[in-house]
Each structure stands twice: as C-alpha cells, then as structure tokens.
C-alpha positions in Angstrom: 56.4 11.6 237.3 59.0 13.0 234.9 59.9 11.1 231.8 63.4 9.6 231.9 65.6 7.9 229.3 65.2 8.8 225.7 62.8 11.7 225.3 61.9 14.3 222.7 64.4 16.7 224.3 67.2 14.1 224.4 68.4 11.8 227.1 67.2 12.5 230.7 69.2 10.7 233.4 67.5 9.4 236.5 69.6 10.6 239.4 70.2 8.8 242.7 67.6 10.7 244.7 64.9 9.7 242.2 66.2 6.1 242.2 66.1 5.9 246.0 62.6 7.5 246.1 61.3 4.9 243.7 62.8 2.0 245.7 61.4 3.4 248.9 57.9 3.6 247.4 58.2 0.0 245.9 59.3 -1.3 249.3 56.3 0.3 251.0 54.0 -1.2 248.4 55.5 -4.6 248.9 56.0 -4.7 252.7 53.4 -2.2 253.9 53.5 1.5 254.6 54.8 0.9 258.1 58.0 -0.8 257.0 61.2 0.8 258.4 63.4 2.1 255.5 65.6 4.6 257.4 69.4 4.5 256.7 70.0 2.8 260.0 67.9 -0.3 259.1 69.1 -3.2 257.0 66.4 -2.7 254.4 67.2 1.0 254.1 70.9 0.3 253.7 70.3 -2.3 251.0 68.0 0.1 249.1 70.6 2.8 249.3 73.2 0.5 247.8 70.9 -0.5 245.0 70.0 3.1 244.3 73.7 4.0 243.9 74.3 1.0 241.5 71.3 2.0 239.4 72.4 5.6 239.3 75.8 4.5 238.1 74.2 2.5 235.3 72.2 5.5 234.3 75.3 7.6 234.2 76.9 5.0 232.0 74.0 4.9 229.6 74.0 8.7 229.4 77.7 8.6 228.6 77.1 6.1 225.8 74.3 8.3 224.4 76.5 11.5 224.6 79.4 9.7 222.9 77.5 9.6 219.7 77.4 13.4 219.2 80.4 15.7 218.7 79.0 18.3 221.1 79.1 15.9 224.0 81.7 13.3 223.0 85.3 13.4 224.2 88.6 11.7 223.4 88.4 8.7 221.0 84.6 8.9 221.0 84.8 12.5 219.6 87.2 11.2 216.9 84.6 8.6 215.9 81.7 11.0 216.0 83.3 13.6 213.7 84.6 11.0 211.3 81.3 10.8 209.6 82.0 14.1 207.9 85.6 13.2 207.0 87.2 15.2 209.9 90.2 13.7 211.6 92.0 15.0 214.6 95.2 16.9 213.7 98.1 14.9 215.0 101.2 16.4 216.6 103.8 17.7 214.2 107.4 18.7 214.6 108.6 22.1 213.6 110.9 22.1 210.5 113.3 24.6 208.9 115.7 24.4 206.0 119.2 25.3 207.2 122.3 25.9 205.1 125.6 24.5 206.3 128.4 26.7 205.0 131.9 25.2 204.7 134.4 23.2 202.7 133.6 20.7 200.0 133.3 17.1 201.2 132.6 18.0 204.8 130.4 15.4 206.4 127.2 16.5 208.2 126.3 13.6 210.5 122.7 12.6 211.3 121.4 14.2 214.5 123.5 17.3 214.1 122.0 20.0 216.3 121.4 23.6 215.5 119.7 26.1 217.9 117.2 28.7 217.2 118.9 31.7 218.9 115.5 33.5 219.5 113.6 30.6 221.1 116.6 28.4 222.2 114.8 25.4 220.5 117.0 22.7 219.1 116.6 21.3 215.6 118.3 18.2 214.3 119.3 16.7 210.9 117.5 13.5 210.0 120.3 11.8 208.0 123.9 12.4 207.1 125.0 14.3 204.1 128.1 15.9 202.6 128.7 19.4 201.4 129.4 19.1 197.7 129.3 21.2 194.5 126.7 19.0 192.8 124.0 19.9 195.4 125.0 23.4 196.4 122.5 25.8 198.0 125.3 28.4 198.1 128.7 28.9 196.4 131.4 31.5 196.8 133.7 32.1 193.9 137.2 33.7 194.2 140.2 33.9 191.9 142.7 31.1 192.0 145.5 32.9 190.2 147.9 35.7 191.1 148.3 36.9 187.5 145.6 37.9 185.0 146.4 38.3 181.4 144.2 39.9 178.7 142.1 37.2 176.9 142.3 34.8 179.9 139.0 33.0 180.1 137.1 32.6 183.4 134.1 30.3 183.5 131.5 28.7 185.8 129.2 25.9 184.8 125.9 25.9 186.7 123.3 23.1 186.2 125.2 22.2 183.0 125.2 25.6 181.5 128.5 27.4 181.0 129.0 31.1 181.7 132.2 32.6 180.4 134.0 35.9 180.7 137.2 36.8 178.9 139.5 39.3 180.7 140.1 42.6 179.0 142.7 43.8 181.4 144.8 42.6 184.4 142.2 43.5 187.1 140.7 41.2 189.7 137.7 43.5 190.1 137.1 43.5 186.3 137.0 39.7 186.2 134.7 39.4 189.2 132.3 42.0 188.0 132.4 40.7 184.4 131.7 37.1 185.3 129.0 38.0 187.8 127.2 40.1 185.2 126.7 36.9 183.2 125.6 34.9 186.2 123.0 37.4 187.3 120.9 36.4 184.3 120.1 33.1 186.0 116.5 33.4 187.3 116.6 30.6 189.9 119.6 31.9 191.9 120.6 35.2 193.6 124.0 36.5 192.6 125.9 39.2 194.7 129.4 40.4 194.3 132.0 42.9 195.4 135.4 43.4 193.8 136.8 40.1 195.2 134.1 37.4 195.5 130.9 36.3 193.9 128.2 34.7 196.0 125.5 32.5 194.5 122.5 31.4 196.5 119.6 29.2 195.4 116.3 30.9 195.4 113.4 29.1 193.8 115.2 25.8 193.7 116.7 23.9 196.7 120.1 23.5 195.2 122.2 23.6 192.0 125.4 22.0 190.6 128.4 24.2 190.0 132.0 23.9 188.7 134.6 26.5 187.8 137.6 26.8 185.6 141.1 26.2 187.2 141.8 29.9 187.5 138.8 30.2 189.9 138.0 28.4 193.1 135.0 27.5 195.1 136.2 28.9 198.4 133.0 28.1 200.3 129.9 25.9 199.6 126.6 25.6 201.3 124.4 22.5 201.7 120.7 22.9 202.4 119.3 20.3 204.9 115.8 20.1 206.4 116.0 20.1 210.2 113.3 19.3 212.6 112.6 19.5 216.3 113.0 16.2 218.3 109.4 16.5 219.7 106.2 18.1 218.5 106.6 21.9 218.8 105.0 25.2 217.9 108.3 26.9 217.4 108.8 28.8 214.2 112.3 29.8 213.1 112.2 33.2 211.4 114.8 34.1 208.8 118.3 34.3 210.2 117.5 32.7 213.6 119.2 29.3 213.0 122.7 30.5 213.6 124.1 28.5 216.5 125.7 25.2 215.6 125.6 22.9 218.7 127.4 19.9 217.2 130.8 21.2 216.3 132.0 20.0 212.9 135.4 20.4 211.3 134.9 22.1 207.9 131.7 23.9 208.8 132.2 27.6 209.4 128.6 28.9 209.6 125.0 27.8 209.7 121.9 29.9 208.9 118.4 29.8 207.5 117.7 32.0 204.6 113.9 31.2 204.6 111.5 30.9 207.5 110.7 27.6 209.0 107.4 25.8 209.4 105.8 25.7 212.9 104.6 22.3 214.0 101.8 21.8 216.4 100.7 19.7 219.4 97.9 17.2 219.1 94.6 18.9 218.5 92.5 19.2 221.7 88.9 18.2 221.9 87.8 21.8 221.9 89.9 22.6 218.8 88.6 19.5 217.0 85.0 20.4 217.8 85.4 24.0 216.6 86.8 22.7 213.3 84.2 19.9 213.0 81.7 21.9 211.0 84.3 22.4 208.3 84.5 18.6 207.7 81.5 18.4 205.4 83.4 20.7 203.0 86.4 18.5 202.9 84.4 15.8 201.0 83.9 18.2 198.1 85.9 20.6 196.0 85.4 23.6 193.8 83.9 25.8 196.5 85.5 28.4 198.7 84.6 26.4 201.8 86.1 23.2 200.4 89.3 25.0 199.5 89.5 26.5 202.9 88.9 23.2 204.7 91.4 21.2 202.6 94.2 23.9 202.6 93.8 24.1 206.4 94.7 20.5 206.4 98.1 21.0 204.7 101.0 20.3 207.1 102.2 23.4 208.8 99.3 25.7 207.7 98.0 27.7 210.7 96.0 30.5 209.1 94.6 31.4 205.7 92.0 33.3 203.8 90.3 32.3 200.5 88.9 35.1 198.3 87.0 34.6 195.1 86.3 36.9 192.1 83.5 35.3 190.1 82.9 38.4 188.0 84.2 39.3 184.6 86.1 42.4 186.0 89.1 42.8 188.2 87.9 43.3 191.8 90.2 44.4 194.6 93.3 43.5 192.5 92.0 39.9 191.9 91.7 39.1 188.1 88.4 38.0 186.7 87.3 34.4 187.4 90.1 33.8 189.8 90.7 32.8 193.4 93.2 34.4 195.7 94.6 32.4 198.6 96.5 34.1 201.4 98.1 31.4 203.6 100.4 31.3 206.5 102.6 28.3 207.2 103.2 25.2 205.2 105.5 24.5 202.3 105.0 26.2 198.9 105.0 22.9 197.0 102.4 21.3 199.3 100.1 24.3 199.1 100.3 24.5 195.3 99.5 20.7 195.1 96.5 21.1 197.3 95.3 24.2 195.3 95.6 22.3 192.0 93.7 19.4 193.4 90.8 21.3 194.9 90.3 24.5 192.9 87.5 24.6 190.3 88.6 23.6 186.8 89.2 26.5 184.5 89.5 29.0 187.3 92.8 30.9 187.6 94.8 31.5 190.7 96.2 34.8 191.8 99.1 35.8 194.2 102.7 36.9 194.6 104.1 33.3 194.9 104.1 31.2 191.7 104.8 27.4 191.9 104.8 25.0 189.0 102.9 21.7 189.8 102.3 18.7 187.5 98.9 17.0 187.4 98.3 13.2 187.1 98.9 13.4 183.4 102.3 15.1 184.0 101.1 18.4 182.6 102.5 21.5 184.4 100.3 24.1 186.0 101.4 27.5 187.3 99.7 27.9 190.7 99.7 31.2 192.4 99.0 32.3 196.0 100.3 34.8 198.5 101.9 34.8 201.9 100.5 37.4 204.3 102.3 40.7 204.4 103.5 41.5 207.9 102.4 44.6 209.6 104.2 45.3 212.9 102.1 46.5 215.8 103.8 49.0 218.2 102.3 49.3 221.6 102.7 51.8 224.5 100.8 50.5 227.6 100.5 52.2 231.0 99.1 50.1 233.8 97.8 51.5 237.1 97.7 48.7 239.7 95.3 48.3 242.6 96.6 49.5 246.0 94.2 47.4 247.9 96.1 44.7 249.7 93.8 42.0 248.6 94.2 42.9 244.9 97.7 44.2 244.8 99.7 43.3 241.7 102.2 40.6 242.2 105.8 40.7 241.1 106.2 39.9 237.5 102.8 41.3 236.4 104.4 43.2 233.5 105.8 39.9 232.1 102.3 38.4 232.4 100.8 41.3 230.5 103.4 40.9 227.8 102.7 37.2 227.5 98.9 37.8 227.3 99.5 40.3 224.5 101.7 37.9 222.5 99.2 35.2 222.9 96.5 37.5 221.6 98.6 38.2 218.6 99.1 34.5 217.9 95.3 34.0 217.8 94.7 36.6 215.1 93.9 35.2 211.7 95.1 36.6 208.4 93.3 39.9 207.7 92.1 40.2 211.3 92.0 43.8 212.7 93.7 44.6 216.0 90.9 45.6 218.4 91.8 48.2 220.9 89.3 47.1 223.6 90.4 43.5 223.3 94.0 44.5 224.0 92.8 46.4 227.1 90.9 43.2 228.2 94.0 41.0 228.0 95.9 43.5 230.1 93.1 43.8 232.7 93.0 40.0 232.9 96.3 40.0 234.9 95.7 40.0 238.6 96.2 43.4 240.2 95.9 45.4 237.0 93.5 48.3 237.4 93.2 51.1 234.8 95.0 50.4 231.6 95.9 52.8 228.8 96.8 51.3 225.4 98.2 53.3 222.5 98.9 51.5 219.2 100.7 52.2 215.9 101.6 50.2 212.8 104.7 50.0 210.5 105.6 47.9 207.5 109.0 46.9 208.9 110.2 46.4 212.5 113.1 48.7 211.7 110.9 51.6 210.5 110.7 54.8 212.6 108.3 54.7 215.5 104.7 55.4 214.3 102.2 57.8 215.5 100.3 56.2 218.4 96.5 56.3 218.7 93.9 54.8 221.0 91.8 53.1 218.3 91.6 49.9 216.3 94.2 49.1 213.7 92.9 48.0 210.3 94.6 45.0 208.7 94.1 44.4 205.0 92.7 41.1 203.8 96.2 39.9 202.7 98.1 41.2 205.8 98.8 39.8 209.3 99.4 41.7 212.5 102.8 40.9 214.1 103.5 41.5 217.8 107.1 41.7 218.9 108.4 42.3 222.4 111.0 44.7 221.0 108.3 47.2 220.0 106.0 46.8 223.0 106.6 49.2 226.0 104.8 48.5 229.2 105.0 50.7 232.3 
C-alpha cells in the first residue's frame, strides 16, 4: 500500500477512491466477506458518505501543509509564507503627477480640482486647496509695467531673496527685457527664456521659488505646482505635456500643464507577481551588495524597472568611474530614489549618473547622490499580417487592434536594457486568432520626431542604460 500523509517526497493526499477501498476492506473484515456493500445498500451508502468526509479532511490537511510554502500558498497564506524573508506584497498605488496651474496671483485652486490626461483620458485630482502666489511660484512671466523708459531707470527682480538689477541704457523695451534676463539666466535652479517683450522663469531642480519685481515691471502670469493623483489605483503615467485639460473650470486659471513626467501607480501585486519577487526578499534584509540595492530600490514607490551596475575596479569601465555603482531606474521620485541609494549603498563607494540629488544623512550631513533615468529609444515597426482563409480560423474583425495591443503589452514588459527580440514580436502577433504568416520589420530612433529609420528583420540592441519605447504612432500594421 502506498504511503500517505507526510512522506520524504512531501505530503501525499489520500483520495476518495483510496478512502472508499479501505472502508470496504474494513467492512468485509468486520462483517464477513459476503457482506453487501454496493451503493444500493444502506451500508454501502454510509461507507460512501464517510469516504467523502474523510477525503475532504485530507484535502484540508493538504491545504494547510501547502499554505506553509510560497510555491503552493495563495492569498493571505502566501503573504505570511514570504514574510520570513522580509518580503511584503506591494499594495495598490495611485498614479501621481506634478501639474502647474498658470494664472493670476491669489487665484484659489480648490481641493479635488480635476485635470485630464489628454492621452489616456485619465482624471487626476488635487488633494488640498492652494492659492497661486509669488512666494511659491513654479513659473513666473515678467513684462514691463511702464509706457516710458528713460536712460538710467532701474529694473529689478528679487528671486529667493536675491536681487537682480538692470539699469536701462536707452529707451527700448527689448533692451530692458534682454538685459534683465541675461542676469537672471545665471540662476542655476531655474530656466529663463525671453523674447523682446516677456521673460519666463520656470523652476527646474526646485519645486518653487519666491519672486517680486520693481514697480516698473509686472508679474503678468504665475504658476503654482501641485501634486495631483488619480482617485483610484492606476497604472497610468502622464508623459510631459499630457496634463493639459482642466475639467474643473476656475476663474483666474488660464492653462494647466505638466513640465515633468508623472509616476505610474500600480494595482495590488498578484500572487504570481509576489512569488516571482519572493526570492529577492532575502536581499532586502541586507545592504552593500548589488542584490540588496536592487531589491530595496525596487521597493521605492513608483519604481517599475531598474538596473544596478557595479565597477569594483580601479579603472573606469564602460563609463562608470572606479569604485562606483551606476543605477539606471525607471519611475519613482528623484528624492525617494536618492534617499534609498544613500541608505543601502556601500559606505565609501561613489554613485554615478546623469541625475544628481543632494540628500542629508541622519547627522544632517549632505551627500550628492547620482543615478540615471533610462534613455528612450523609439521602436518603429512595419508589420504585414496574412490571415487564414479557412472558415474555422478566419481572423475576426478588430484583429489589427488586438495585434497592436499585444505589441504594446510586450513593450511594457521589457526591462531597462532589454533588447527587442524579433521572434518574440512575431510570436505576439501570431497569438491573435486568425493571424497566419507575419512579417515584422523594425527600426530604432533617438526621438519619435526623427526621420523614419532603416527597417530590418533582426533584433534591436538596447544599451544597458536605455529602454525600448513602443508608440502606436510609429507602428504600421497591414
């Protein structure tokens, strides 16, 4: 007889047929070999009922046994099983994006003001009310407030307490605007642009600044930066310039826009996703290793892809300075990422990258932390699909839309530095019902506005600090 219960190979459940056979044999031993135990008899029916109950108990015991191990646990039991290595299920998060409200000073922006992402039609909302004001400006537009300009007239702007002055040398509006802007362009935390009539100042590495101007100048428009979020958990990500539609009409607000990309949220991590991430948990309990850095940076809110590169030599390797780590990370806020890097990186090891953030440690000492955002490489596709003519496999209406969706989903799954594999793109096209022979030609450009590339039927190599971007505007399916 086979061994059941806890065995060297794990838990072996006794199924209902085995339960029933054992009860039948026990009944014959007790009542004699001639006893009637067919389903039509009372004894046979009772034994069948008992066998079913015993089988249910064995299933329950098997479930309890399986709930102890991540590979077989589900739901709350999986949460408990993986917790021993410090892993926690990633909770649902709302998408966020900083939006600038352009308008007149002292304009009130109420809580729950709605702005739409024009690309995805997703609505974002303000969390609290605020007023557009010159003390917390993310944007300011300066114009002249006088009809006459005399030589030696002084024009000034005070930004974050520092005065910038220009003295007119002639009666020219353009001369004043250009002269004052030349002084303002020396400020490293703002971007200054001008023509012959206006000066525009936009916060760059700081969320806002304070500004005041002399009486002969005016702040004709100000911008207030507010963090907006979706009402429910979402994977939407607002790219630069997509938050342009103000749903809640407000007097005094003339425009809204996002000058930086938003942070995509997420839905609650599924059992499959949690199990796939489980093996990284052991590294979260440590620090100063590549694996621990990866695991802990992956936990930063909004981060959805990253690569950690280490140069432990005394020479520069692949552009990474000696004794440095190079993190290429997608998603998340700069400040949050810099804090995590400072906390978990090895002491005495430098950081490398195009983005530099100053972070203070527990002793209030500043540290300049560097990392990079992935460089976007736009993937152009020309796809020709030959559908089946057999009536049982004929392509259904809308198959081109389904192919497009499959391609975009494939692109979202690619990690930072992942190559675009030609055969895998063919596979996601073939996966659509009715698609027969598929021809896929691919090309790559640095910008989506670049001229169309040369197409080839081969893999596209993506550098370690790049990401492949798929956009419907550059995908042609026929």
